[in-house]
N, C-alpha and C positions, 0 to 999 in steps of 0.2 A: 675067412668068414667074419661078418660085422661083430663088433663087441656091443654087449648089451648098452642099452641107454640106461641113464640114470632118471628116477621119477620123484618130483615132489608135487605135494597137494600146497597150493598157494590159496591161503584162505585168510580171513581177517575176523576177530573176535567182535563181529557187528553184522547187521542184517544186511546190509548193502555194500558189497566190496569193489567189485570192477564192473560187473554187468547188471547195472543199475535197473530196479523195478521188478526184479524178477522174486523177490520176497513175497509178492503177491501171490505166487503160484501155489497151488494146493498141497504139492508134494515138496516145498521149500521149507525143510526144517531149520534153516539159519535164522528163522524168527526167534528160534530158541537160544539165541547166543547165549544168553545169560546162563543157561544150563551147564553145568559140569557135565553131567550125563550125556548131554548131545556131543560133547567134544569126545568122550571117553568112547562112547560109541563109534565115531568116525575114526580115530586111530587106530581102533582094534580091526575095524574093515580095511584100513590103508595096509594094516601090516599084514593081514591075511592077504592082501594083494600084492605084497612084496615091494610096497613103495619104499624109496630110501629114506624121503624125509617129509615132514609136515611142516610148511614155512607160513608163519604168521607175519603179514604186513600189520604195520602199526603207524597211528598219528599221535600228534600231541598238541593238536589244536585243529580248529576247522579250517577249511579250504576258503578261498577268497570269495567275496560276496557275490551274488548271482541277481542281477535284476535290483541292486541295491541293498541287499539284506542277506542274511543267512537262512531266511525263510525256507528256501527250496531245501535247503541241505536237511533241514528237521524235518520237514512235510515228507520227503522221500527217502529218509532214513539213509542219507548219504554219508556213511562211514560217522554217523552220530545216532544214537549212542554207541560208545566202542570202548571194550573193557581192556584193560591191561593183560596182553597174552603171557607176560613172564611170571605171572602170579600162578597160572595154571599149569605151567610147564612140570613142574615137580608131580602134580598128579597124573598127568599124562605118560610123565615116566614111569610111574609106578604100574600102570595100566599096559606098557608095551616093554618089549624085549629089545628089538631090533631097530626101530624107526627113529630116526633123527629127528631132532625137535630144536628147528630154527625159529627165531624171532626177530624183528627190527627193533631198534633202538636208537634213536638219534644223540649226537653227542651233545646236545643242548640240554637233553632231558636229567641226566643224571651225572653227578660229578664221577671222576674216573676210579676214584678210590672205592666208592659205593659199589659202581658196577662191576669193578673186577671182581669184588667180593661176590657179589651177587651169581655172576656168571661162574665162577669156581665152585660155588655151593651147587648151581644146577648142573654142572658137569660131573661132580660127585655123586648127587643123586641118580643122575640117568646113567651112570657107569661109562661116560665119554661120549653121549650122544647129542651134545648141545651145539649150536650153531648161532652165530651173531650176524645179521646183517647190517652193516655200517651205514648210517644214513647223516648226513652231513645239515640236513633240514632246509627245505624249500618253501616253508609255511609261515607267512607273515604273522599269523594268528598265533602260531607256535612259538614264534620268537618272542612276542608280547606276553605269551604266557609265562615265559621264564625269566621276566624282566629287562627284556632287552627293548631298546627304542623302536627297532625294526628289523628287518631281515639283512643278516650280515651279507656283504657282496660276495658273488659265487665263489670266487678263487680264495678268498679270505676265508671263506667256509673249511676249504681244504686244507689251507695251513694251520688252522684250530685242529682241524682233524687229525692232522700230522702230529700234532703235540699230544692229543688224546691218546693216540695209539701207543706213542711213546711212554707214555705213564702207565698203561695197561700193561703193555710188554714187560716193562720194569719189574712190575708187580708179578704178574704170571710166570715169566720166565727167570729173573733174575733175583728175587726176593729170598727164595727158599732153593737151596741146594738140593739135589737128589740125596736121598737118604737122611735127610735131616731129621724126619718125624720117626723116632726111635720106637717110642711106646714099650720101654724097657722096663718091666714091672719089678725085676730083681735089682735093679740098680735104682728104680725110684726115677728113671729119667724119661721124660716124654719126648722132649725133642734136644737136637744138639745145637747150643747156642752159637757155635762157631759157624755153622751152617745156615742161619736165618739173619737177613741182612735188613737194614733200612736201605731205601732208595734215594733220600733226599733229592727228590726232583724239584727244580728251580726253573720255569719256563714262563712265557709271556703272559699266559693264562692261569697257571697251575704250580701249585707249591704243595708238594705231597712228601711228607717224611717217610711213612711205611714203618715195620713192615707190613707186607700183604698180611692179613689176618687169617688166610686160608692156605692150608699145606697144598702142594701142587696136586692138582686133579687128574684124571686119567689122560686128557689132552693137554693139559697145562693151558694153553691158549686154546679157546674154541675155535672150532672151524668158521673161517671168515669169508662171508658172502658180500658183496656189493653190487651196486646197480648203475652206477654213474657212466653216462657214456659221451659226455662231454669231453674235449681234450683234456681238462684238468682232471675228471673223473676218470678218465682211462689210465692217466698217470697215476693217479691214487690206486686204481685197482691194479696194476702191475706191480706197483711197489707192496701191496699189502694183502690183497684178495687172493682166496684160493678157489671161489668159485665166483662167477660173474652172472647175472641175472640180464637177459636182453628180452625185449619185445619188438623184435624186427620186424617190418611189415611182409618182407619175402626171404627167401633163403640168400640171396645175393647179397643183400642189406647186411644179413649176419654174418656172411663170409668177410666182408670189408670190415665190420666191428671187430671181428677175432683176430684177422690179422693185423690190423693196426695195433690192438692191444697186445697180442703176442710179440710184435716186433719192439715194444718197450721192455719186456723183460730182460732181455740181456742188459739193457742200460742201468736196470735197478739191481744187477748181480743176482739173477734168476734165471731158472732155464725155462724154456718155452712149454716144457709139459708140467709145468705146477699151477697151471689154471685148468678148470672145468668150467664149460659154458653153458647155461640153461636158458632154453628159450621159453618164454610163456605163450601157451597155446590154449584155447578152448575147443571143445570138440562135439559137434552133432551128430550123433551116429544112428544109422538106419539100417535095418537088415538089407534093403534094396537102395537103388539111387533115388527112386521117385519117394520113399519113405523119407529120406535124409533131406530131399529138396522141401518137402512137405514141413519136416520139423526145423527146417533151416526158416521158413517163412513165419511160422509161429513163434519162433525165437524173436525174430525182428519185430512182430507185431506186439509183445509183451515187454519189451526193453522201453525203458523212460529214456529216450535221447536227450531230452532236456538236461535231465540228471547227469548224462554223460557230458555234456557240453559244461555243465558246470562243475563238474568234477575235475576233469582236465585243465580248465581255464584256472580252477583254485591251484592246482599242481604248478601251473606256469607262473601264476600270480599276476593272472589278466582276470578282468572280470569281462567275460565274453558276452554275458547278458547285455552290456552297454555297448557292444561292437557290432557294427552290420555285418550281416552274416557273409556278405560278399567280401569282406575286407581281406586282401592278401595277406597272408602269413608273414610275407618278408616286410611287412610294415610293424608287426608285432615286437615290441621291445621288453626284456622282462629280466629280473636277476634270479626268477624262480628255474624251476626245471628245463632249461634249455634243450636238453636233449630230445624233449617230447616234441618240440617244434620242429627239430630235424627230422625225426620219426614220421610226422605227419607229412611234411614235406616230400621226403624219400617214397611214400606210400602213393603219391599223386603223380603219375610220371608223364601225362600227357598236357598238363596245363600247370598253371601255378595254383597251389593249394590256398583254400581260403577257410575262414572261421567256420562255415558250413560242412566242409569236410569233417571236422573234428569229432562231432557227435557221430555220425556215420561209421567212420573209420575205427573209432574208439571201439565200437561194439563188433564190427567185422573182420577188422585187419588181420587179429590173431586167432581168428576162427578157421576151424578145419573141419568141413562136412563130407559126409560119404558113408560108405560101407567099412566096416572093419577093415577089409582088405585094402580100401582107397587110403584110409588113414594110416594104415601101415605103409604104404607106398609113400606118402607125404613125409613121415617119419624119417623114413630113409634118405628123402631128398635133404631133408634137414640135417640128418647126421652128416651126409656127404660133405656139406659146407662146413664143418667143425662144430657141430653142436653136441655136446656130450650128456646132455639131458634135457628133458621136459618139464616145465612148471606148469602143472595143469590147472587151468583157471575154471573155476565151477561157475555154471549158471544157477544150479540148486545144488543143496547139502543133504542127504549123502548121494541124492541121485546121479550127479555128473560122475562122482568117483566109482560108484557102484556099476554104472553102465561101462565106464572104461575098463574096469577089472575084468567084467564077466564078459566083455565083448571085444575089446581091441588087445588086452594083454596076450591072451590065448594066441592069437595070431602072431603077435611080435615075437613070442617064446618059439613058435614054430621057425621063424626066421632068425632066431638068435639074437632078437633085439632087446630082450627083455631077459632079466635074471629068473633062473630056476629055483633057487634058494638063497637065503642070507648067508654071509660069512660070519666069521666071529670077530669081535675086537671094537674098537670105537669107531663113530662115523668116519673120522679121516683117516683110520685104517681100511675103510671098504671103498672110499674114494680115491686113497693115494696109497695105500700098502704100508702106512706107518702110522704111530699114534700121536708122535710131536711134530711140529714143524721143522722142515729141514734146516740146516745149517745156512743155507742161500737166502733165507728169509730174513728180513731186517730185525725180526724180533729175537733171534739166535744171538745178536751180538750182546744181548743183556745176561745171557747164561755165564755166569762166573763173574760178572764185572763187578759186584760188590762184595766179594770175597775177602778182601782186605780192610 
C-alpha cells in the first residue's frame, strides 16, 4: 500500500505570489495579506485539513526591471508590497498545534548570529515546528539593498552559504550541551557554565565568538529546506537539506533530479533516505472533466501573463521585456537562478524553447486539472517517481486550499495517499521519526566540539 504524501501550502505574505493577476478575483482574500487574522484563518483551515506545513516564500528586493523599470512590479503587485513572514510565525504558532511553520530567508538578509537566535526562539515558541528554506540570493536589487555592489557569482554564493551554515550549526548544535539548562531553584543555579561554550568562529566572511544566547530548542537545528537544482545547488542540498522543493515540468524530470541528488548523498556522508522531495503543483478541480476544462480556461484568462514573464525574468536576472519573444533560451546568459532556464528548456520537448514560452509555461507547467479522482491519479504518478510531498500553489486564498481539502484529500485518504491524523512530536519527528538531526548530518560534527 502507498505511503501518505506530505502536503505543504506554498504562500507568500503578499497579494501576488506565483500565479499573477489573480488577486483581482472577487474571492481572493490574499489582498488582505497585511491582516494577521487572514493568516490565522488560513492556518486553522490547513490544520483542519491535516496539512503538514505552511511554507512562506520571501524576497529581500525587487526582481529585475521589466521594460526599463519596476513599474510593472508595482502596478501588478508582483511580490510588492511583501511583509516579513518571520514576524508573524509566532502568532501562527499560537493558533495551531501541529502545522509546520516554514519560511524563506537568504544568507544576505541577516547575520548568522542574529538569525540563529531568531530561529531558536521560534522553535521554542512553536514547540519544535519551525523550518528554514535556505536561499543564497539570486536578486540583484536584493544584493544592493544589503550594501553589495551587485550579485555575487552563482557558485561563490554557495561557498558563502556553506560558511553561513557552519556558523549556525556551531551555535545550534555545539554551543550548549544537552542538560546545560538546569533551572535549579534550590541551588540557585540556572545553567551549568561548564556545558555552555563560545564557538570562536573565524572564517572568510564571519567572526562569531558566541555563545549562542538561546538554550537548545526542541529541534536544535530547525528542519532544513532548500530549492536549488543547479549542479552546485544539488551538491548543497545533498550536504545540508532535509527536504528539497522542485517545480519539475513533468514526472520524469522530477525523477532525474531526485536520482541525481540522492546519488550525491553518500559522497556527503549521508544516507539516501535522509531527503524528502516536494513537487510544486497548482490544481484546478471540477466535479466533471467538462467543469475542470471550463475552470482551466477561466484561470488562463484571469492570469497576467506579462507579469509572469516579468517575474521569471527577474528571478533569472534577465530583463525579458527587452528581449525578442522568439529569442532561444540557449542564447540567454545569467548569474541568476539558472535552474529555471533548465526547467523551461525541459518542458518544451519538440523544439527549442524561447522567451515566449516562459509566461505560458510559468502559469501552466505545474498545473493539474481534472476531477478529484483524476488529480489523485496524477499525484500517484508523481509519487511513483520519488516525490514525497506536494507543495500546493494557490490561485486564491483560501479558496485553492479549501477546495483541495474538501474534494481531493478525501479521495487521497481512501487510497492511502494522505494522512488520517497527526502524530505527536516535532516537525522533524513527523517527517523522519526523530527530533534532532542524525549523526550523519554535517551539523552533528559540532556536538561536543567546544566542550574543552
